[in-house]
C-alpha positions as CSV (number, residue, x, y, z in Angstrom):
1,M,2.8,25.1,0.1
2,T,1.3,21.6,0.4
3,S,3.7,18.9,-0.7
4,W,2.2,16.0,-2.6
5,F,3.4,12.5,-3.7
6,I,1.2,10.9,-6.5
7,T,1.6,7.7,-8.2
8,G,0.9,7.5,-12.0
9,V,0.8,11.0,-13.2
10,S,1.6,10.4,-16.9
11,G,-2.0,10.8,-17.7
12,G,-5.6,10.1,-16.6
13,L,-6.9,11.1,-13.1
14,G,-3.4,11.2,-11.7
15,R,-2.4,14.0,-14.1
16,A,-5.6,15.9,-13.3
17,I,-4.9,15.6,-9.7
18,A,-1.4,16.8,-10.1
19,K,-2.4,19.7,-12.3
20,A,-5.1,21.0,-10.0
21,A,-2.5,20.9,-7.0
22,L,0.3,22.7,-9.3
23,G,-2.3,25.1,-10.2
24,R,-2.9,26.4,-6.8
25,G,1.0,26.6,-6.2
26,D,1.6,23.2,-4.6
27,L,4.6,21.1,-5.1
28,V,4.0,17.6,-6.6
29,F,6.4,14.6,-6.9
30,G,4.8,12.3,-9.4
31,T,5.9,8.9,-10.6
32,V,6.1,8.0,-14.3
33,R,7.6,5.1,-16.3
34,R,9.5,6.9,-19.1
35,E,12.0,9.7,-19.5
36,A,9.7,11.5,-22.0
37,D,6.7,11.5,-19.5
38,K,9.0,13.0,-16.8
39,T,10.1,15.9,-19.0
40,A,6.3,16.4,-20.0
41,F,5.3,16.4,-16.3
42,E,8.1,18.7,-15.2
43,A,7.3,21.3,-17.8
44,L,3.8,21.7,-16.3
45,A,5.4,23.7,-13.4
46,P,9.0,24.0,-13.3
47,G,10.5,23.9,-9.9
48,R,7.2,22.6,-8.5
49,A,6.6,19.6,-10.6
50,A,9.1,16.7,-10.0
51,G,8.8,13.7,-12.1
52,L,10.3,10.4,-10.8
53,I,10.9,7.4,-12.9
54,V,9.5,4.6,-10.9
55,D,7.8,1.1,-11.3
56,V,5.5,1.0,-8.6
57,T,5.5,-3.0,-8.4
58,H,9.3,-2.5,-7.4
59,G,8.8,-1.9,-3.8
60,E,12.3,-0.8,-2.9
61,S,12.3,1.6,-5.7
62,L,8.9,3.1,-4.8
63,Q,9.9,3.4,-1.3
64,T,13.4,5.1,-2.2
65,A,11.6,7.5,-4.3
66,I,9.1,8.5,-1.6
67,A,12.0,8.8,0.9
68,A,13.9,11.1,-1.4
69,A,10.7,13.1,-1.8
70,E,10.1,13.3,1.9
71,L,13.7,14.8,2.3
72,A,13.5,17.3,-0.6
73,N,10.9,19.8,1.0
74,G,10.6,19.2,4.8
75,G,8.2,16.4,4.5
76,L,5.2,15.0,2.4
77,D,1.8,16.3,3.3
78,V,-0.2,14.1,0.9
79,L,0.2,10.7,-0.8
80,V,-2.2,9.7,-3.4
81,N,-2.1,6.0,-4.3
82,N,-3.4,6.6,-7.9
83,A,-1.6,4.1,-10.2
84,G,-3.6,1.1,-11.2
85,Y,-5.2,-0.8,-14.2
86,G,-8.2,-2.9,-14.9
87,L,-8.0,-6.5,-15.6
88,I,-11.0,-8.0,-17.5
89,G,-12.2,-11.6,-17.9
90,A,-14.0,-14.2,-16.0
91,I,-12.2,-15.5,-12.9
92,E,-11.8,-18.9,-14.2
93,E,-10.1,-17.4,-17.3
94,A,-7.4,-15.5,-15.4
95,S,-4.1,-17.0,-14.9
96,L,-2.0,-16.7,-11.6
97,A,0.4,-14.3,-13.1
98,E,-2.3,-12.1,-14.1
99,I,-3.8,-12.0,-10.9
100,Q,-0.5,-11.4,-9.0
101,A,0.4,-8.7,-11.4
102,Q,-3.0,-7.0,-10.7
103,F,-2.5,-7.2,-7.1
104,A,1.1,-6.0,-7.3
105,V,-0.1,-2.7,-8.8
106,N,-3.4,-2.2,-7.2
107,V,-2.9,-3.3,-3.7
108,F,0.9,-4.1,-2.8
109,A,2.1,-0.6,-4.1
110,P,-0.4,1.4,-2.2
111,I,0.5,-0.5,1.0
112,L,4.2,-0.1,0.6
113,A,3.7,3.6,-0.4
114,A,1.6,4.2,2.6
115,Q,4.4,2.5,4.9
116,A,6.9,4.6,3.3
117,V,5.1,8.1,4.2
118,L,3.6,7.1,7.5
119,P,6.9,7.6,9.7
120,G,7.2,11.1,8.5
121,M,3.3,11.7,9.0
122,R,3.5,10.3,12.5
123,Q,6.4,12.4,13.7
124,R,4.6,15.6,12.3
125,R,1.2,14.2,13.6
126,A,-0.3,15.5,10.3
127,G,-1.0,13.9,6.8
128,R,-3.3,12.8,4.1
129,I,-3.4,9.5,2.4
130,I,-5.6,9.3,-0.6
131,N,-6.3,6.1,-2.2
132,I,-8.2,5.8,-5.8
133,S,-10.2,2.9,-5.4
134,S,-13.6,2.2,-7.2
135,V,-17.0,1.8,-6.9
136,S,-16.1,-1.8,-7.8
137,G,-14.6,-2.0,-4.5
138,L,-18.0,-1.9,-3.1
139,A,-20.2,-3.4,-5.8
140,P,-18.9,-6.3,-7.9
141,W,-19.4,-6.6,-11.6
142,A,-19.2,-9.8,-13.5
143,G,-16.1,-9.9,-15.9
144,T,-14.0,-7.6,-13.5
145,G,-13.5,-10.2,-10.7
146,V,-9.9,-9.9,-10.1
147,Y,-9.9,-6.1,-10.6
148,T,-12.9,-6.0,-8.1
149,A,-11.0,-8.4,-5.6
150,S,-8.0,-5.8,-5.8
151,K,-10.1,-2.8,-5.1
152,F,-12.0,-4.8,-2.2
153,A,-8.5,-5.6,-0.8
154,L,-7.5,-1.9,-1.2
155,E,-10.7,-0.8,0.6
156,G,-10.0,-3.2,3.6
157,A,-6.4,-2.5,4.0
158,M,-6.8,1.3,4.1
159,R,-9.9,1.5,6.0
160,T,-8.1,-0.5,8.6
161,L,-5.2,1.7,8.4
162,A,-7.5,4.7,9.1
163,Q,-8.4,3.3,12.3
164,E,-4.6,2.4,13.1
165,V,-3.3,5.9,12.2
166,E,-6.2,8.3,13.5
167,G,-4.4,8.9,16.8
168,F,-1.7,10.6,14.9
169,D,-3.9,13.0,13.0
170,V,-3.2,11.3,9.8
171,F,-6.3,10.8,7.8
172,V,-7.0,8.1,5.2
173,T,-9.5,8.6,2.4
174,N,-10.8,6.0,-0.3
175,I,-12.1,7.7,-3.3
176,E,-14.6,5.5,-5.2
177,P,-15.3,6.9,-8.4
178,G,-17.5,5.5,-11.2
179,G,-16.7,5.8,-14.9
180,M,-14.4,8.6,-15.8
181,R,-13.4,10.1,-19.0
182,T,-9.7,8.8,-18.7
183,D,-7.9,6.2,-20.6
184,Y,-9.1,3.6,-18.1
185,A,-10.9,1.8,-21.1
186,G,-7.8,2.1,-23.2
187,R,-4.0,1.6,-22.3
188,S,-5.0,1.0,-18.7
189,L,-7.3,-2.1,-19.5
190,V,-5.9,-5.4,-19.7
191,M,-7.7,-8.3,-21.2
192,V,-6.9,-12.0,-19.9
193,E,-5.2,-14.0,-22.3
194,R,-7.4,-17.2,-21.9
195,A,-10.9,-17.2,-23.2
196,I,-13.3,-19.9,-22.3
197,P,-16.2,-19.9,-25.0
198,D,-18.7,-21.0,-22.6
199,Y,-18.8,-17.7,-21.3
200,D,-19.6,-16.0,-24.6
201,G,-23.0,-14.3,-24.5
202,G,-23.0,-14.1,-20.6
203,P,-22.2,-11.4,-18.2
204,A,-18.5,-12.1,-17.7
205,H,-17.6,-11.4,-21.3
206,A,-20.0,-8.6,-21.8
207,A,-18.0,-6.4,-19.5
208,A,-15.2,-5.9,-22.2
209,H,-17.6,-4.7,-24.7
210,L,-19.5,-2.5,-22.3
211,L,-16.2,-0.7,-21.2
212,T,-14.7,-0.3,-24.6
213,D,-18.0,0.9,-26.3
214,H,-18.3,3.5,-23.6
215,A,-14.8,4.7,-23.8
216,G,-14.7,8.5,-24.3
217,H,-18.6,8.7,-23.1
218,E,-18.1,8.2,-19.5
219,T,-19.8,10.8,-17.3
220,G,-17.1,11.4,-14.9
221,D,-15.0,14.7,-15.6
222,P,-11.4,13.9,-14.2
223,A,-10.9,17.9,-13.7
224,K,-14.0,18.0,-11.5
225,I,-13.0,14.6,-9.6
226,A,-9.7,16.2,-9.0
227,A,-11.0,19.4,-7.4
228,A,-13.2,17.0,-5.4
229,I,-10.1,15.2,-4.0
230,L,-8.5,18.6,-3.4
231,A,-11.4,19.6,-1.3
232,V,-11.1,16.4,0.8
233,V,-7.5,16.9,1.3
234,D,-8.2,20.5,2.5
235,S,-10.9,19.5,4.9
236,P,-10.2,19.3,8.5
237,N,-12.5,16.3,8.9
238,P,-12.2,14.2,5.5
239,P,-14.4,11.3,4.8
240,L,-13.3,7.7,5.1
241,Q,-14.9,6.9,1.8
242,L,-16.2,9.2,-1.0
243,L,-18.2,8.0,-4.0
244,L,-17.9,10.3,-6.9
245,G,-20.4,10.2,-9.7
246,A,-24.1,9.4,-10.1
247,D,-23.2,5.8,-11.4
248,A,-21.0,5.3,-8.4
249,V,-23.7,6.3,-6.1
250,H,-26.2,4.3,-7.9
251,Y,-24.2,1.0,-7.8
252,A,-23.1,1.2,-4.4
253,T,-26.5,2.1,-3.0
254,R,-28.1,-0.8,-5.0
255,E,-25.4,-3.1,-3.6
256,A,-25.8,-2.1,0.0
257,A,-29.7,-2.5,-0.3
258,R,-29.2,-5.8,-1.5
259,A,-26.9,-6.8,1.2
260,Q,-29.1,-5.3,3.8
261,A,-32.2,-7.2,2.4
262,E,-30.5,-10.5,2.4
263,M,-29.2,-9.9,6.1
264,G,-32.7,-9.4,7.2
265,E,-33.9,-12.4,5.3
266,W,-31.5,-14.8,6.8
267,I,-31.0,-12.9,10.4
268,A,-32.8,-16.0,12.1
269,L,-30.3,-18.4,11.1
270,S,-27.5,-15.9,11.5
271,L,-28.4,-15.6,15.2
272,S,-29.2,-19.3,15.7
273,T,-25.5,-20.4,15.9
274,G,-24.6,-19.5,19.4
275,F,-24.7,-21.7,22.4
276,D,-28.0,-21.9,24.2
277,S,-28.5,-19.9,27.3
278,G,-26.9,-21.2,30.3
279,A,-24.7,-23.8,28.2
């Protein structure tokens, strides 16, 4: 029986992953914010679904919860850093408090959670760390700059972590979905408080309308995404990065092609900055 720790199982993708794992007989520890959510989660599979009331931005509380889960069943096999939210608005509009809050959930909490599970995983020479990133961690989108920055940061930290722990048979995978039919564009979406009229009619303010207008019509199926994540966990050679969804593949491919073309265009200047031969 695989033992999971998943942040944010009250709804959305976290709930879908938990249900998929529970459905095949696994044990899942999941973080929630309210007592009612804890009760509802544990009712999914009494005895195998354990809800933990944790605010992931409180690092000590998160790490204490992980330590308790580690002791409860002989060690955690899988960590899923799922909890997160989006902040929408032009970069100029975002306050320092809004930026810090975004990074606290989307970047700092996953790093602290990984730090908490790694001692046990290293000791056992086994483990999986799954990070719910986004195609926005590869391809920026005007109006989502702070959210995009948080996903770029998560990508960088966890891809580096993968190099650091590969000798311990601990595998790290960044999941990069496109649009999913969850509550991301609902309760998991926060608008910046400050609005600068000069951005009206431009791409920075269009993002909010696009997200809310498409809410409930996204092409990504959370149940199928959850099944894909289980396949990654079960693989003896899981990927470092996994795009999920046709839109994710489209945007990531387009951004990679843009970067490659620009690199080629400026390659002569790039290579011109070294000392001359013999210097």
